[in-house]
N, C-alpha and C positions, 0 to 999 in steps of 0.2 A: 312871493318867490316860490318856485317849484323845485323839488329835488327829484332828479331821475334816479331810478333804482340803480344802486352801485356807482353813481356818478356824482359829479360836483353839482352844487346848487345852480339852478338856471334862473336868471332874472326874467320877468315877464316879456321883455323885448327880445329874448332869445340870446342875450349875451351871457357868456360863462364867466364867472368870477374866478380869476386865477391870482394866486399870491406867489411871489417869487422870493425865495430866501435871499435876503439882501447880502448876507455874508458870502454866500456862494457866488452871487453876481459880482461882488467886489473882487473876490479872489480870481474869478475868470477874467475880469477886465484887467486887473493888475498883471496877471500872468501873460495875457495876450500882449500887453505893452512890452513886457520883458522879452517875450518870444520874438516880436518884430525887431527889436534891437539886437538880440543875441544870435539869432539864427544865421546871419551872414558870417559873423565871427566864428561861430562854432562850425559852420560848413567849411570855412577856410582851414581851420585847425584840423578837422577830420580828414579833409582831402590831403593835407600835408602829412598827416600821420599814416594814412593808408595808401595814398597814391591812386585811388580809384573813385570816380565820381559816384557810382552807385552805392558802393560800400560807405562812402562818406555821408551820403544822404540818409542811409539806413542808421548810421551811428548818431546823426543829429536827431533824427526822429525818436530813437530810443532814449537819447539823452533828455530831450524835451519832455517825453512821457514821464521819465523818472523824476525829473525836476518838478513837474506839475504835481505828481503824487506827494512829493516831499516839500511842496511850496511853503507851508508855514515855517518849516525849519530852514529852508534855503533862504527865504525872505528875511529871516532874522539876522543873518550875516550878510555875506556878499553873494548874491544869487549867481553872478557870472562866474565867480570862483567855484561855487558848488557845481555849476553846469560843466565847467572845464574839467574838474576833477572826475565827475561822472563820465564824461566822454572819454577821458584817458583810461579810466578803469574799464569801461566797456571795450575799448580797443585792446587792452591787455587781456581781458577775458576771451575776446575773439581769437587772439593769438594762441591762447592756451587750448581752446576748444578745437582749433583747426591746425594742429601741429602737423598733420599729414598733408596739409595743403601745400602745393608746390607752385610757387610763383616764378615767373621768368626772372632769371638773374639779370642785373643790368648789362652784363656782357652779352647776354643772349637776345637782347632787344634789338630791333632793326636800327640801322644807322639813321642819323638825321638827314633829311633831304636839304639841299641848298635852299636857303630862304632869303627872300628880298626884304627890304626895310619894312614893308607892311606887316609881315608875319614875324618880325624879330622878337616881339614881346612873348609870343607863344613859344618860340624856339628857346629863348632864354629860360622861360619857366620849365620847359621840358628838360633842359640841361640841368637845372637845379633839382628837379624831382629825381632824375636819374642819379645825381650825385648823392642826394639824401638817402636813396634806397641802398647805397653802398655803406652807409653808416650802420652801426649796431642799433637795435631798437631803442636802447636807453639813450645813446648819444643823439639819435634822431629826435626823440621826444624832448630832450633838454634844449637842443638847438632850435627846434620849431617853436617851443614855448618861449624861450628867452629872446630870440632874435627875430623870428618871423611874426610872432604875436606880440612882441615887445613887452613881455612881463618882466617884473623885477626878479632878482635872484631869490628873494624871500618868497614871492608868489609861486615861482617854479618849484622851489623846495617844498612848500606847503601842498601844492597840487600833486606832486609825485611822492610825497612822504619820504624825502631824503634831506640831508643836511645842506646848508648853504655852501659849505666847502665842497661837497660832492657836486653840486650844481656848477660851481666855478671850474673845478678841474675837468668835469665831463664836457662842459661847454668849450673850454679851451682846447681840449683834445679833439672834440668834434669839429671845431672851426679849422684847426690845423689840418685835419684829415680832408675836410671840404676844400681847403686851399690847394692841397696836393692833388686831389681828384680833378678840380676845375682847371688847374694849371697844366695838367698833362695834355699833350696834343691828342686830338681825336684821330684814331687810325681807322681808315675806311677798309672794309673787307675787300679783298681782291675780287674783281669780276671774273667769272668763269666763262 
């Protein structure tokens, strides 16, 4: 066996001996399996919270990076709950950092075009997102976590660091507001 200066030992046949830290390999494999399962769910949650595909993708990436860094701690409990909470906190941090950011209000968005049966699913989703944007951020988070991601009241309370009673009352008020918004007739702007 020959040793190159400053390099790993080289076998006579030219093969380099490489050792892989088994713990690091297992961690990466385990996290990769979690990521494959969790990414679609986190993407949906992020999109529902921010209403923008690109920001949602960014939030998911940041969430997965932070979850990987804390993987030993996240793995010891419920890794999905850890990732959801991380994503929610990242979204809140984004709101705090970008308070000067001005998004188009739901009233300022262009009206929906007439849609045939083929595009009805997209139109329904668009109507729901517009209605969710009219809710306060807290109500939106509770409604999205509770009803669109189908978490229990306890899971939502744990994720948002609020009491179960607050989850119940906020969800009830949020659903009532959504019903009111969605039952209101859509008024098209007059053509000039």
